[in-house]
matplotlib code that plots the C-alpha trace (Angstrom):
import matplotlib.pyplot as plt

x = [-69.1, -68.8, -66.5, -65.7, -64.0, -66.8, -64.6, -63.1, -65.3, -62.3, -62.6, -61.1, -58.5, -59.6, -57.5, -58.8, -62.5, -64.4, -62.1, -62.4, -64.8, -61.9, -58.9, -55.3, -55.0, -53.9, -56.2, -59.2, -58.3, -58.0, -61.3, -63.1, -61.7, -62.2, -65.9, -66.4, -64.3, -66.5, -69.5, -70.6, -72.4, -72.5, -75.5, -77.0, -77.4, -74.4, -71.8, -71.0, -70.4, -73.8, -73.9, -76.9, -77.5, -77.6, -80.2, -83.8, -85.5, -82.9, -83.2, -83.0, -80.1, -80.0, -78.6, -80.7, -79.7, -82.8, -81.4, -80.7, -84.1, -85.7, -84.2, -86.1, -88.5, -85.7, -83.5, -86.4, -87.7, -87.8, -85.6, -83.1, -79.5, -76.9, -73.1, -72.6, -69.6, -70.5, -74.3, -74.5, -77.2, -76.2, -78.1, -79.2, -77.3, -74.0, -73.7, -72.3, -73.5, -72.8, -70.4, -69.7, -66.7, -64.9, -61.5, -61.8, -65.1, -63.6, -60.6, -62.8, -65.2, -62.3, -61.2, -64.7, -65.1, -61.7, -62.6, -65.9, -64.2, -61.6, -64.4, -66.3, -63.2, -62.4, -65.9, -65.8, -62.5, -63.8, -66.8, -64.6, -62.3, -65.3, -66.6, -63.2, -62.8, -66.2, -65.4, -62.1, -63.7, -66.3, -63.5, -61.9, -63.0, -65.2, -62.5, -59.8, -61.7, -62.4, -58.7, -57.3, -56.5, -58.3, -56.2, -54.9, -56.5, -54.4, -55.5, -54.6, -52.7, -54.4, -53.0, -51.1, -47.5, -46.5, -43.7, -44.4, -42.1, -43.8, -44.1, -40.5, -39.2, -41.0, -39.8, -36.2, -36.3, -38.0, -35.5, -32.6, -34.0, -34.3, -30.8, -29.6, -31.4, -29.9, -26.4, -27.1, -26.1, -27.7, -28.8, -28.4, -31.6, -33.9, -33.7, -36.2, -36.0, -34.5, -36.3, -35.2, -34.1, -35.9, -32.9, -32.8, -36.6, -36.6, -34.4, -36.6, -39.7, -42.6, -45.6, -49.3, -50.0, -48.4, -47.0, -47.9, -44.8, -41.8, -39.3, -37.4, -37.2, -40.8, -41.8, -45.1, -48.0, -50.5, -53.9, -53.2, -49.7, -50.2, -47.8, -50.4, -49.3, -45.5, -43.3, -43.1, -40.2, -39.9, -37.4, -34.7, -36.1, -39.7, -38.5, -36.5, -39.4, -41.9, -39.7, -39.5, -43.3, -44.0, -41.9, -43.9, -47.1, -46.1, -45.3, -48.8, -50.3, -47.9, -47.6, -51.0, -49.6, -47.0, -49.6, -49.3, -45.8, -47.2, -44.8, -42.7, -41.8, -41.6, -38.0, -37.0, -33.8, -33.2, -33.3, -31.0, -28.7, -28.3, -27.3, -25.0, -23.2, -22.9, -21.6, -19.6, -21.6, -21.1, -22.9, -26.8, -26.8, -24.8, -27.0, -30.2, -28.8, -27.9, -31.7, -32.9, -30.7, -32.9, -36.1, -37.7, -38.3, -42.1, -44.0, -47.5, -50.0, -50.5, -48.3, -44.8, -42.4, -40.1, -42.9, -42.2, -43.1, -40.5, -41.6, -39.7, -36.7, -34.9, -32.7, -34.2, -31.6, -32.3, -36.1, -37.9, -38.4, -42.2, -41.7, -39.7, -41.8, -45.4, -47.6, -51.0, -53.8, -53.2, -49.5, -50.3, -52.4, -49.5, -47.2, -49.7, -49.7, -45.9, -46.0, -48.8, -47.4, -50.9, -50.4, -47.4, -49.2, -50.4, -52.6, -52.4, -55.0, -54.8, -58.3, -59.6, -61.9, -60.4, -59.1, -60.8, -63.9, -66.0, -69.3, -68.6, -67.8, -64.1, -62.5, -59.6, -56.9, -54.0, -53.1, -50.0, -49.4, -46.5, -44.9, -43.8]
y = [126.4, 123.3, 123.1, 119.4, 117.7, 116.3, 113.3, 112.1, 114.2, 115.5, 119.1, 121.7, 124.1, 127.7, 128.8, 126.1, 126.3, 128.8, 128.3, 124.6, 121.7, 119.2, 119.0, 119.3, 115.5, 114.6, 111.6, 113.8, 116.4, 113.7, 112.0, 115.4, 116.6, 113.2, 113.3, 116.7, 116.0, 113.1, 115.4, 114.5, 116.9, 117.7, 117.7, 121.1, 121.5, 119.8, 119.8, 116.0, 114.2, 113.1, 109.6, 108.0, 105.6, 108.5, 110.5, 110.5, 110.5, 109.6, 113.0, 115.1, 117.5, 116.5, 113.5, 111.2, 112.8, 114.0, 117.5, 117.9, 116.7, 119.5, 121.9, 120.3, 123.2, 125.8, 124.3, 123.3, 126.8, 128.0, 131.0, 128.9, 129.4, 126.6, 126.5, 125.5, 123.4, 121.5, 122.0, 123.4, 125.8, 129.5, 131.5, 135.0, 136.4, 134.9, 137.3, 134.5, 134.1, 131.2, 129.5, 129.0, 130.2, 126.9, 127.4, 124.4, 125.8, 129.3, 127.9, 125.7, 128.6, 130.9, 128.2, 127.9, 131.6, 132.0, 129.3, 130.9, 134.3, 132.6, 131.0, 134.3, 136.2, 133.5, 133.6, 137.4, 137.2, 134.7, 136.9, 140.0, 138.0, 136.9, 140.4, 141.8, 139.1, 139.8, 143.5, 142.8, 140.4, 143.0, 145.3, 142.8, 142.6, 139.6, 138.3, 138.0, 137.4, 133.7, 133.1, 134.9, 132.9, 133.9, 136.4, 136.2, 138.8, 140.5, 143.3, 146.8, 149.2, 152.6, 154.5, 157.7, 158.4, 160.9, 161.8, 159.8, 161.9, 161.2, 157.4, 157.2, 159.0, 156.6, 153.6, 154.8, 154.5, 151.1, 149.8, 151.0, 149.0, 145.9, 146.4, 146.6, 143.3, 141.7, 142.7, 142.1, 145.7, 147.6, 151.1, 154.2, 155.6, 157.2, 161.0, 163.4, 163.1, 166.0, 167.6, 165.9, 167.7, 167.0, 165.0, 162.9, 162.3, 160.9, 158.0, 157.2, 154.9, 154.4, 152.5, 153.0, 149.8, 150.9, 148.1, 145.4, 146.1, 143.9, 144.7, 141.5, 138.0, 137.3, 138.0, 139.9, 137.8, 138.8, 137.3, 138.0, 136.4, 132.9, 129.9, 128.4, 131.0, 130.5, 129.5, 125.7, 123.9, 124.1, 122.8, 125.3, 126.3, 126.7, 128.6, 131.0, 131.6, 132.0, 134.5, 136.6, 136.5, 137.1, 140.2, 141.6, 140.6, 142.4, 145.5, 145.4, 145.1, 147.7, 145.9, 145.4, 142.8, 145.3, 146.9, 144.0, 145.3, 148.4, 150.1, 147.1, 145.7, 142.3, 143.2, 141.4, 140.9, 137.6, 139.4, 142.2, 139.7, 137.9, 141.1, 142.2, 138.8, 139.0, 142.5, 142.5, 145.3, 145.7, 149.0, 149.2, 152.7, 151.5, 148.4, 150.5, 153.0, 150.1, 149.5, 153.1, 154.1, 152.0, 153.8, 155.8, 159.5, 158.9, 155.8, 154.6, 155.8, 153.3, 150.8, 149.4, 152.2, 150.7, 150.5, 153.2, 154.1, 151.5, 148.8, 147.6, 149.7, 146.9, 144.5, 141.1, 139.6, 142.2, 141.5, 139.2, 135.7, 136.2, 139.1, 136.9, 133.7, 134.8, 134.1, 135.8, 133.7, 135.4, 134.5, 130.9, 130.8, 132.2, 129.5, 126.8, 128.3, 128.1, 124.5, 123.5, 125.6, 125.8, 129.1, 131.1, 134.3, 135.3, 138.3, 139.8, 142.3, 144.5, 145.3, 147.1, 145.5, 142.1, 141.8, 144.7, 144.4, 146.6, 145.9, 148.0, 146.2, 145.9, 148.1, 147.0, 149.6, 148.0, 144.9, 143.3, 140.7, 138.4, 136.0, 132.8]
z = [-0.2, 1.9, 4.9, 4.3, 1.4, -0.9, -1.6, 1.7, 4.0, 5.9, 7.2, 4.9, 6.3, 6.8, 3.9, 1.6, 2.5, 0.3, -2.6, -3.3, -2.4, -2.1, 0.2, -0.9, -1.3, -4.9, -4.8, -3.9, -6.5, -9.2, -8.3, -8.3, -11.6, -13.3, -12.3, -13.8, -16.8, -17.7, -17.6, -14.1, -11.9, -8.2, -6.0, -6.4, -2.6, -0.9, -3.7, -3.5, -6.7, -8.0, -9.3, -10.9, -7.9, -5.5, -7.5, -6.3, -8.7, -11.4, -13.2, -10.0, -9.5, -5.9, -4.1, -1.9, 1.4, 3.3, 3.9, 0.2, -0.8, 1.2, -1.4, -4.3, -4.7, -4.5, -7.2, -9.4, -9.8, -13.4, -12.5, -10.5, -11.6, -11.4, -12.2, -15.8, -14.8, -11.7, -11.5, -8.0, -7.1, -7.2, -4.6, -5.8, -2.7, -3.9, -6.7, -8.9, -12.5, -14.8, -12.5, -8.8, -6.8, -6.8, -8.3, -10.6, -12.0, -12.3, -14.3, -16.5, -17.2, -18.1, -20.6, -22.0, -22.4, -24.1, -26.6, -27.3, -27.9, -30.2, -32.2, -32.4, -33.6, -36.2, -37.5, -37.7, -39.5, -42.0, -42.7, -43.2, -45.5, -47.6, -47.9, -48.8, -51.5, -52.9, -53.0, -54.8, -57.3, -58.3, -59.3, -61.7, -65.3, -66.2, -68.6, -66.0, -62.8, -63.5, -64.2, -61.1, -58.0, -54.9, -53.1, -49.5, -47.2, -44.6, -42.1, -43.2, -40.9, -41.5, -38.5, -38.9, -38.0, -35.4, -32.9, -29.8, -27.5, -24.2, -24.9, -25.9, -22.9, -20.5, -22.5, -22.3, -18.5, -18.8, -21.3, -19.1, -16.2, -18.4, -19.6, -16.0, -15.3, -18.3, -17.2, -13.5, -12.7, -9.9, -11.1, -8.8, -7.3, -9.8, -10.0, -11.5, -15.2, -17.0, -20.0, -23.1, -26.2, -29.5, -30.7, -27.6, -27.4, -30.9, -29.6, -26.6, -26.0, -23.4, -22.2, -22.5, -20.6, -17.4, -15.3, -17.8, -19.9, -19.3, -16.6, -16.4, -17.8, -18.7, -22.3, -22.5, -23.6, -26.3, -27.1, -30.8, -31.0, -29.7, -30.1, -32.5, -35.1, -35.1, -38.0, -38.6, -40.2, -44.0, -46.5, -47.4, -50.8, -49.6, -46.5, -48.6, -51.0, -48.3, -46.5, -49.6, -50.2, -46.5, -46.5, -49.4, -47.7, -44.5, -46.6, -48.1, -44.7, -43.2, -39.8, -38.3, -35.8, -34.7, -32.6, -30.1, -29.4, -27.8, -25.5, -24.8, -28.2, -26.5, -25.4, -22.3, -20.3, -22.2, -25.5, -24.3, -22.7, -26.0, -27.8, -25.0, -25.3, -29.1, -29.1, -25.9, -24.3, -20.5, -19.6, -19.3, -20.8, -23.8, -24.2, -24.1, -26.6, -28.9, -29.3, -29.0, -32.0, -34.2, -33.2, -36.0, -35.7, -36.2, -35.2, -35.9, -33.3, -30.5, -32.2, -31.3, -30.8, -33.4, -35.9, -38.5, -42.0, -43.4, -41.0, -37.9, -37.1, -35.4, -37.3, -37.4, -35.1, -32.4, -32.3, -29.9, -31.2, -31.3, -33.8, -36.1, -35.8, -35.6, -38.6, -38.9, -40.5, -43.9, -43.8, -42.9, -46.1, -48.0, -46.6, -47.6, -51.1, -51.3, -50.2, -52.6, -55.5, -57.0, -58.9, -60.1, -59.0, -55.5, -54.9, -51.4, -50.2, -47.2, -45.9, -42.8, -40.2, -40.8, -37.2, -35.5, -33.4, -35.7, -37.4, -40.5, -43.7, -44.7, -47.3, -49.5, -49.4, -51.2, -53.2, -54.4, -57.1, -56.3, -58.8, -57.1]

ax = plt.figure().add_subplot(projection="3d")
ax.plot(x, y, z, "-o")
ax.set_aspect("equal")
plt.show()
C-alpha cells in the first residue's frame, strides 16, 4: 500500500497508510471513488488512477512512469493476480485473493459478494419452487389440473418440538437485562443462578448465538428478514383480506421464518419500553415476566423461543416490528394475488428445501385451499 495519497500526493498518516490509498480529504475521497465507480482502474504497480493518456501502451495495466514500467513482466504473467475492484497487482506474499486491502475495495467486494449470494439463493429458491409445483401438479387429476391456479409455495417447518430448558434459562437473564435497560434501572451484581424448577424453566428463554443476541437498543439483524420484504401500504379491504390469507399461509408453513428469531426473538429495549409504557410497568422483573408468561412449554428446536405448536406465543402487539411486517417471497406472491384478484381460490403449498441450502429435491408436506 502506498504511503502517499494517490490523488494529491500528500503523505498519509501512519494510521491511514495501509488501509487506504487516499488521504482523509473529502475531495480526494470523492475523486478516488468516482474514478472507480466509473469503472476506472489504478496502475497495477503504484496505485494511482489510471487514465487512458497515462497508459503505455494504451492497453497496459501500468501508468507511464518509468519505475512502474519496470513491472511489466511481473503483472503481465498469466498467473498474475489483480484486485477485481481497482486492478492493482496482488503479490503472492500479500495473502490477498480477489481484492486488495484498500478499505474501499474491501467494502465494494463485500457488496459484490453479498449480491452474488442473494442471486444464488433466489435462483435456488426459484428452482425449488418449480420442482415443488411440478410435484404437486403430478398428484392432481388430469381433469382438474388444467383448471387449478398455480399454487403459492412456502417453506415448510419440519422441526420437532421439545423443552428448551437451558436456552430458556439463559434467555431469562438476557431479557431481564434488556428490561432494566428499557426502564433505565441498574440491576444488582449478578449472582450464581439458582437451579430452576420445571415450572419456572418453562417460562424462561436463552441464546445459542452467544453475544450476538440483543442487550440494548439495537434490533438484531438477519440476512433473511431484510427491509425489502416488509409490508407495503394497501387499501383497507385488501389489507384485511390479505391479513386473513397470510395467517392461514403461515399456519400451512408453520413458521419457517421464525427461526431467524433464534434466542433473541428480536426483542429490544425499545420494544420492552413500549410495552412498559402501555401497561404502566415499572420493575424489570415484572416487565420480563410479562413476556416470559407467553412462552410455550415446548418450542421448535433451534427456532425462536416463543415459536410453539400453535405459532408465536406473543400477542401481535408485543412482537418486534419485523415479526409483524416481514413478508417472505411466498407471502409477497399471495399479496399480489389479492391485489390482482385473478382467482377466487388460492392453493398454498409448504415444501421442504425451498429456503435451505440443500441439494436434495423439495417435498410437499402440506397444502391449503383458500377461498378469496
